[in-house]
Structure formats: structure tokens, C-alpha cells
C-alpha positions in Angstrom: -7.3 -21.2 -55.9 -7.2 -23.8 -53.1 -5.1 -23.7 -50.0 -3.8 -26.7 -48.3 -3.4 -25.8 -44.6 -2.9 -28.7 -42.4 -4.2 -28.5 -38.9 -1.8 -29.7 -36.3 -3.1 -31.3 -33.1 -3.1 -29.1 -30.1 -0.3 -29.9 -27.7 -0.5 -29.2 -24.0 2.4 -26.9 -23.1 3.9 -27.0 -19.6 2.9 -24.0 -17.5 5.7 -21.5 -16.9 6.2 -19.8 -13.6 7.4 -16.2 -13.8 10.0 -15.3 -11.2 10.7 -11.7 -10.5 14.3 -12.3 -9.3 16.6 -15.1 -10.0 18.0 -16.4 -6.7 21.7 -16.0 -6.4 24.1 -18.2 -4.4 25.0 -15.2 -2.3 21.4 -14.6 -1.3 20.9 -18.2 -0.5 24.1 -18.2 1.6 23.0 -15.1 3.4 19.5 -16.6 4.1 21.1 -19.8 5.5 23.5 -17.8 7.7 20.7 -15.7 9.2 18.4 -18.7 9.8 21.3 -20.6 11.4 22.2 -17.7 13.6 18.6 -17.3 14.8 18.3 -21.1 15.4 21.5 -21.3 17.4 20.5 -18.2 19.4 17.2 -19.7 20.4 18.9 -23.0 21.2 21.5 -21.3 23.4 18.8 -19.3 25.2 16.8 -22.5 26.0 19.8 -24.5 27.1 21.0 -21.6 29.3 17.6 -21.2 30.9 17.4 -24.9 31.7 20.9 -25.1 33.1 20.3 -22.0 35.2 17.0 -23.4 36.5 18.6 -26.8 37.4 21.5 -25.1 39.2 19.2 -22.7 41.0 17.0 -25.6 42.2 20.1 -27.6 43.4 21.5 -24.6 45.3 18.3 -23.9 47.1 17.5 -27.5 48.1 17.6 -28.2 51.9 20.0 -31.1 51.5 22.6 -28.9 50.0 22.5 -26.5 52.9 22.8 -29.3 55.5 25.9 -30.6 53.8 27.4 -27.1 53.7 26.8 -26.5 57.4 28.4 -29.7 58.6 
């Protein structure tokens, strides 16, 4: 008895990455909202600090006092 088994050439299969959880659109939207809120909060804090510093420097400058007294 003879068997005729043909050997097929070995083909490289693409590697598959296993993901524990499929990302949902709601999770992506929540993540974008939180990151946007944090970014805008930091931006507002920086701008507020700069504006407050500039106004504080202007109000304490000697020229400003002389104009106010005249």
C-alpha cells in the first residue's frame, strides 16, 4: 500500500495580536472628552497666570502711580 501525500510549501502567516477588550466608540469618546477637559484646564490655568502676572506688574509699576496721582 502506498500513500501519496503531497507536501505543501510552508506559508508565513501574519502574526495576530490578541486584544482583551474591543474598544467601543463610547470608550473612545469618553477618553477624548477627558483628555480635552484636562488640556483645556491646563491651558486656562497657564493663560490666567500669565494675564494675572502682566496685570500685577503693570499695576505696581512706578509710572502707573505717577499718572494716577496727577
